[in-house]
C-alpha positions as a Markdown table, in Angstrom:
| # | Residue | x | y | z |
|---|---|---|---|---|
| 1 | Met | -51.9 | 124.3 | 215.9 |
| 2 | Ile | -49.7 | 122.1 | 213.9 |
| 3 | Lys | -49.1 | 118.7 | 215.5 |
| 4 | Ala | -45.4 | 117.9 | 215.5 |
| 5 | Leu | -43.1 | 115.0 | 216.5 |
| 6 | Ile | -39.4 | 115.2 | 217.4 |
| 7 | Ile | -37.4 | 112.1 | 216.4 |
| 8 | Glu | -33.9 | 112.4 | 217.7 |
| 9 | Asp | -31.6 | 110.0 | 219.7 |
| 10 | Glu | -29.9 | 112.7 | 221.8 |
| 11 | Leu | -32.0 | 113.8 | 224.8 |
| 12 | Tyr | -30.3 | 117.2 | 225.2 |
| 13 | Ile | -30.9 | 118.0 | 221.5 |
| 14 | Arg | -34.6 | 117.1 | 221.8 |
| 15 | Lys | -34.9 | 119.4 | 224.9 |
| 16 | Gly | -33.0 | 122.2 | 223.1 |
| 17 | Leu | -35.1 | 121.9 | 220.0 |
| 18 | Lys | -38.4 | 121.9 | 222.0 |
| 19 | Ser | -37.2 | 125.0 | 223.9 |
| 20 | Met | -36.5 | 126.8 | 220.6 |
| 21 | Ile | -39.9 | 125.8 | 219.1 |
| 22 | Asp | -41.6 | 127.1 | 222.2 |
| 23 | Leu | -39.6 | 130.3 | 222.1 |
| 24 | Leu | -40.5 | 130.9 | 218.4 |
| 25 | Asp | -44.2 | 130.7 | 219.3 |
| 26 | Lys | -45.3 | 129.5 | 215.8 |
| 27 | Asp | -48.3 | 127.4 | 216.8 |
| 28 | Ile | -46.4 | 124.1 | 216.9 |
| 29 | Asp | -47.7 | 121.5 | 219.3 |
| 30 | Ile | -45.1 | 118.9 | 220.2 |
| 31 | Val | -47.2 | 115.7 | 220.6 |
| 32 | Gly | -44.3 | 113.3 | 221.1 |
| 33 | Glu | -40.6 | 112.6 | 221.2 |
| 34 | Cys | -38.8 | 109.5 | 220.0 |
| 35 | Glu | -35.2 | 108.2 | 220.0 |
| 36 | Ser | -35.4 | 105.1 | 217.8 |
| 37 | Val | -36.8 | 103.9 | 214.5 |
| 38 | Gln | -39.3 | 101.4 | 216.0 |
| 39 | Glu | -40.5 | 103.9 | 218.6 |
| 40 | Ala | -41.0 | 106.5 | 215.9 |
| 41 | Ile | -43.0 | 104.2 | 213.7 |
| 42 | Thr | -45.3 | 103.3 | 216.6 |
| 43 | Val | -45.8 | 106.9 | 217.8 |
| 44 | Thr | -46.3 | 108.3 | 214.3 |
| 45 | Lys | -49.0 | 105.8 | 213.4 |
| 46 | Ala | -50.7 | 106.5 | 216.7 |
| 47 | Cys | -50.4 | 110.4 | 216.8 |
| 48 | Lys | -50.5 | 111.1 | 213.0 |
| 49 | Pro | -48.4 | 114.3 | 213.2 |
| 50 | Glu | -48.5 | 116.9 | 210.5 |
| 51 | Leu | -44.8 | 117.8 | 210.9 |
| 52 | Ile | -41.8 | 115.7 | 212.0 |
| 53 | Phe | -38.4 | 117.1 | 213.0 |
| 54 | Leu | -36.2 | 114.1 | 212.0 |
| 55 | Asp | -32.6 | 113.2 | 212.8 |
| 56 | Ile | -30.7 | 110.9 | 210.5 |
| 57 | Asn | -28.9 | 108.6 | 212.9 |
| 58 | Leu | -31.2 | 107.0 | 215.5 |
| 59 | Lys | -30.6 | 104.4 | 218.2 |
| 60 | Asp | -31.6 | 101.4 | 216.1 |
| 61 | Gly | -31.2 | 102.6 | 212.5 |
| 62 | Ile | -31.5 | 105.6 | 210.3 |
| 63 | Ala | -34.3 | 108.0 | 209.4 |
| 64 | Phe | -34.8 | 106.5 | 206.0 |
| 65 | Asp | -35.7 | 103.1 | 207.6 |
| 66 | Phe | -38.5 | 105.0 | 209.5 |
| 67 | Leu | -39.7 | 106.8 | 206.4 |
| 68 | Asp | -40.0 | 103.6 | 204.4 |
| 69 | Glu | -42.3 | 102.2 | 207.1 |
| 70 | Val | -44.6 | 105.2 | 207.3 |
| 71 | Lys | -44.6 | 106.3 | 203.6 |
| 72 | Asp | -48.4 | 105.9 | 203.4 |
| 73 | Leu | -49.0 | 108.6 | 206.1 |
| 74 | Asn | -49.3 | 112.3 | 205.3 |
| 75 | Phe | -46.8 | 114.6 | 207.1 |
| 76 | Lys | -44.0 | 117.1 | 206.3 |
| 77 | Val | -40.4 | 116.6 | 207.3 |
| 78 | Ile | -37.7 | 118.9 | 208.5 |
| 79 | Phe | -34.4 | 117.0 | 208.8 |
| 80 | Ile | -32.0 | 118.1 | 211.6 |
| 81 | Thr | -28.7 | 116.4 | 211.2 |
| 82 | Ala | -24.9 | 116.8 | 211.7 |
| 83 | Tyr | -24.2 | 115.2 | 208.3 |
| 84 | Asp | -24.6 | 117.3 | 205.2 |
| 85 | Gln | -24.0 | 114.3 | 202.8 |
| 86 | Tyr | -27.5 | 113.1 | 203.4 |
| 87 | Ala | -29.2 | 116.2 | 202.0 |
| 88 | Leu | -30.0 | 114.8 | 198.6 |
| 89 | Gln | -31.4 | 111.6 | 200.0 |
| 90 | Ala | -33.5 | 113.6 | 202.4 |
| 91 | Ile | -34.9 | 115.7 | 199.5 |
| 92 | Lys | -35.7 | 112.5 | 197.6 |
| 93 | Asn | -37.7 | 111.4 | 200.6 |
| 94 | Gly | -39.8 | 114.6 | 200.6 |
| 95 | Ala | -38.0 | 116.8 | 203.1 |
| 96 | Ile | -39.2 | 120.4 | 203.1 |
| 97 | Asp | -35.9 | 121.5 | 204.6 |
| 98 | Tyr | -32.8 | 120.3 | 206.4 |
| 99 | Ile | -30.9 | 122.1 | 209.2 |
| 100 | Leu | -27.3 | 121.3 | 210.2 |
| 101 | Lys | -26.5 | 120.8 | 213.9 |
| 102 | Pro | -26.0 | 122.8 | 216.1 |
| 103 | Val | -29.4 | 124.2 | 215.3 |
| 104 | Asp | -29.6 | 127.9 | 214.6 |
| 105 | Ile | -32.9 | 129.4 | 215.8 |
| 106 | Asp | -33.2 | 131.7 | 212.7 |
| 107 | Glu | -32.8 | 128.7 | 210.3 |
| 108 | Leu | -35.4 | 126.8 | 212.4 |
| 109 | Ser | -37.8 | 129.7 | 212.2 |
| 110 | Asn | -37.4 | 129.9 | 208.4 |
| 111 | Ala | -37.9 | 126.2 | 208.0 |
| 112 | Ile | -41.1 | 126.3 | 210.0 |
| 113 | Asp | -42.4 | 129.3 | 208.0 |
| 114 | Lys | -41.7 | 127.3 | 204.8 |
| 115 | Ile | -43.7 | 124.3 | 205.8 |
| 116 | Lys | -46.7 | 126.5 | 206.7 |
| 117 | Asp | -46.7 | 127.8 | 203.2 |
| 118 | Ile | -46.7 | 124.4 | 201.5 |
| 119 | Pro | -49.9 | 122.2 | 201.5 |
| 120 | Leu | -49.0 | 118.5 | 201.2 |
| 121 | Glu | -51.2 | 118.3 | 198.1 |
| 122 | Asn | -49.2 | 121.0 | 196.3 |
| 123 | Lys | -46.6 | 118.8 | 194.7 |
| 124 | Glu | -45.5 | 121.5 | 192.3 |
| 125 | His | -44.7 | 123.9 | 195.1 |
| 126 | Leu | -42.9 | 121.2 | 197.0 |
| 127 | Ala | -40.7 | 120.3 | 193.9 |
| 128 | Ile | -39.6 | 124.0 | 193.7 |
| 129 | Val | -38.5 | 124.0 | 197.3 |
| 130 | Gln | -36.7 | 120.7 | 197.0 |
| 131 | Gln | -34.8 | 122.1 | 193.9 |
| 132 | Gln | -33.8 | 125.1 | 196.0 |
| 133 | Leu | -32.4 | 122.7 | 198.6 |
| 134 | Val | -30.3 | 120.9 | 196.1 |
| 135 | His | -28.5 | 124.2 | 195.4 |
| 136 | Lys | -28.2 | 125.2 | 199.0 |
| 137 | Lys | -24.5 | 125.9 | 199.4 |
| 138 | Lys | -22.9 | 124.9 | 202.7 |
| 139 | Glu | -19.9 | 126.8 | 204.0 |
| 140 | His | -18.9 | 124.7 | 207.0 |
| 141 | Leu | -18.5 | 121.2 | 208.3 |
| 142 | Val | -20.0 | 120.0 | 211.6 |
| 143 | Leu | -17.9 | 117.5 | 213.6 |
| 144 | Arg | -19.5 | 115.3 | 216.2 |
| 145 | Leu | -16.9 | 115.3 | 219.1 |
| 146 | Gln | -17.0 | 113.7 | 222.5 |
| 147 | Glu | -17.8 | 117.1 | 224.1 |
| 148 | Gly | -20.4 | 118.1 | 221.6 |
| 149 | Tyr | -20.4 | 119.6 | 218.1 |
| 150 | Gln | -17.7 | 121.7 | 216.4 |
| 151 | Ile | -18.3 | 123.9 | 213.4 |
| 152 | Ile | -15.4 | 124.3 | 211.0 |
| 153 | Arg | -15.6 | 126.7 | 208.1 |
| 154 | Phe | -14.3 | 125.4 | 204.9 |
| 155 | Asp | -12.3 | 128.5 | 204.2 |
| 156 | Ala | -10.5 | 128.1 | 207.6 |
| 157 | Leu | -9.7 | 124.4 | 207.2 |
| 158 | Met | -6.1 | 123.9 | 206.0 |
| 159 | Tyr | -5.9 | 120.1 | 205.9 |
| 160 | Cys | -7.1 | 116.8 | 207.3 |
| 161 | Lys | -5.0 | 113.9 | 208.4 |
| 162 | Ser | -6.2 | 110.4 | 209.0 |
| 163 | Asp | -4.6 | 107.9 | 211.3 |
| 164 | Lys | -5.9 | 104.5 | 212.4 |
| 165 | Gly | -9.6 | 105.3 | 211.8 |
| 166 | Tyr | -9.4 | 108.8 | 213.3 |
| 167 | Thr | -9.2 | 112.1 | 211.5 |
| 168 | Thr | -7.6 | 115.3 | 212.7 |
| 169 | Phe | -8.8 | 118.6 | 211.3 |
| 170 | Tyr | -6.2 | 121.5 | 211.3 |
| 171 | Thr | -7.5 | 125.1 | 211.0 |
| 172 | Ser | -5.8 | 128.4 | 210.1 |
| 173 | Asp | -6.1 | 129.6 | 213.7 |
| 174 | Asn | -3.6 | 126.9 | 214.8 |
| 175 | Lys | -6.3 | 124.7 | 216.3 |
| 176 | Ser | -7.0 | 121.0 | 215.7 |
| 177 | Tyr | -10.0 | 118.7 | 216.3 |
| 178 | Leu | -9.9 | 115.0 | 216.5 |
| 179 | Ala | -12.9 | 113.0 | 215.1 |
| 180 | Ser | -13.3 | 109.2 | 215.6 |
| 181 | Lys | -14.0 | 108.5 | 211.9 |
| 182 | Pro | -11.7 | 107.8 | 208.9 |
| 183 | Ile | -11.1 | 110.5 | 206.4 |
| 184 | Lys | -13.3 | 108.9 | 203.7 |
| 185 | Asp | -16.3 | 109.6 | 205.9 |
| 186 | Phe | -15.7 | 113.3 | 205.6 |
| 187 | Glu | -14.3 | 113.6 | 202.0 |
| 188 | Asp | -17.7 | 113.9 | 200.3 |
| 189 | Gln | -18.7 | 116.7 | 202.6 |
| 190 | Leu | -15.7 | 118.9 | 201.5 |
| 191 | Pro | -16.3 | 121.1 | 198.4 |
| 192 | Asp | -14.3 | 119.8 | 195.3 |
| 193 | Glu | -13.4 | 123.3 | 194.3 |
| 194 | Leu | -11.3 | 123.8 | 197.5 |
| 195 | Phe | -10.1 | 120.4 | 198.6 |
| 196 | Ile | -8.1 | 117.6 | 197.1 |
| 197 | Arg | -7.0 | 114.2 | 198.4 |
| 198 | Thr | -3.2 | 114.1 | 198.0 |
| 199 | His | -2.5 | 110.9 | 199.9 |
| 200 | Gln | -4.5 | 108.1 | 201.5 |
| 201 | Ser | -4.0 | 109.9 | 204.8 |
| 202 | Tyr | -4.4 | 113.6 | 203.7 |
| 203 | Val | -6.9 | 116.0 | 202.2 |
| 204 | Val | -5.6 | 119.5 | 201.6 |
| 205 | Asn | -7.3 | 122.9 | 201.0 |
| 206 | Leu | -5.7 | 124.3 | 197.8 |
| 207 | Lys | -6.2 | 127.8 | 199.2 |
| 208 | Phe | -3.4 | 127.2 | 201.7 |
| 209 | Val | -0.8 | 125.6 | 199.3 |
| 210 | Asp | 2.4 | 127.7 | 199.2 |
| 211 | Lys | 4.7 | 125.4 | 197.2 |
| 212 | Tyr | 4.9 | 122.0 | 195.6 |
| 213 | Asp | 8.2 | 120.3 | 195.7 |
| 214 | Lys | 8.9 | 117.8 | 192.9 |
| 215 | Thr | 10.2 | 115.3 | 195.4 |
| 216 | Gly | 6.6 | 114.8 | 196.3 |
| 217 | Tyr | 5.7 | 117.2 | 199.1 |
| 218 | Ile | 3.3 | 120.2 | 199.5 |
| 219 | Phe | 4.3 | 123.1 | 201.7 |
| 220 | Leu | 1.4 | 125.0 | 203.1 |
| 221 | Asn | 1.7 | 128.7 | 203.9 |
| 222 | Ser | 1.8 | 127.7 | 207.6 |
| 223 | Gly | 5.0 | 125.8 | 207.0 |
| 224 | Val | 3.4 | 122.3 | 207.3 |
| 225 | Lys | 4.8 | 119.7 | 205.0 |
| 226 | Val | 2.2 | 117.3 | 203.4 |
| 227 | Pro | 3.0 | 114.3 | 201.2 |
| 228 | Val | 1.6 | 113.7 | 197.7 |
| 229 | Ser | 1.4 | 110.0 | 196.7 |
| 230 | Thr | 2.7 | 108.9 | 193.3 |
| 231 | Arg | -0.9 | 107.8 | 192.4 |
| 232 | Lys | -2.2 | 111.3 | 193.2 |
| 233 | Lys | 0.6 | 113.4 | 191.7 |
| 234 | Glu | -0.8 | 113.9 | 188.2 |
| 235 | Glu | -4.3 | 115.0 | 189.5 |
| 236 | Phe | -2.8 | 117.3 | 192.1 |
| 237 | Val | -0.4 | 119.1 | 189.6 |
| 238 | Ser | -3.3 | 119.4 | 187.2 |
| 239 | Arg | -5.5 | 121.0 | 189.9 |
| 240 | Leu | -2.7 | 123.3 | 191.0 |
| 241 | Leu | -2.0 | 124.6 | 187.5 |
| 242 | Ser | -5.7 | 125.2 | 186.7 |
């Protein structure tokens, strides 16, 4: 049996993850659950797990604070997070895999199989897996909303609009989702080949652009009118023509 620890600040996610692990029946023994950095440090040093399922944002800090404190211990890490922008930092900290929330049981199964094939001493094998993770292409964004998590596929996201620290995401099926973070917190998660910042309050998916009016407005194929700031005009026109 592989001794494992779940470090996650949301109780319902810990319960759901534990249920999936039990259902998969892959000889994983959950020896503890933690919701904060300090608790995780204490439990990890006491239990010495071989595997940790690790969330990024914890009650009193972030996962990398925890990893800095226990870097002398030997364990494998599978990151489970709602934020794709942390992937490279996770890899640099020795992650075997990372899974975006909401957790898909098939992805979880594959990640567990992967860690079983990699001895901690085999640095060369680990480096190959980490390189594969760098090139792992994501096709969706995960929003943390009041009622839970919402998956939005990049190819269905028409544009984002920011207002007073909130961002609304508009999709091609005429739905919208409000997140309580500014647009700059999401911009790095959107693929550059599809999206462009046209204004301090707008990010647009070029796939849905129907027309650009020289007076400074984009018209999407849904009929929505989006401004292009003077500062962004040259970059936008260049991207549009290319």
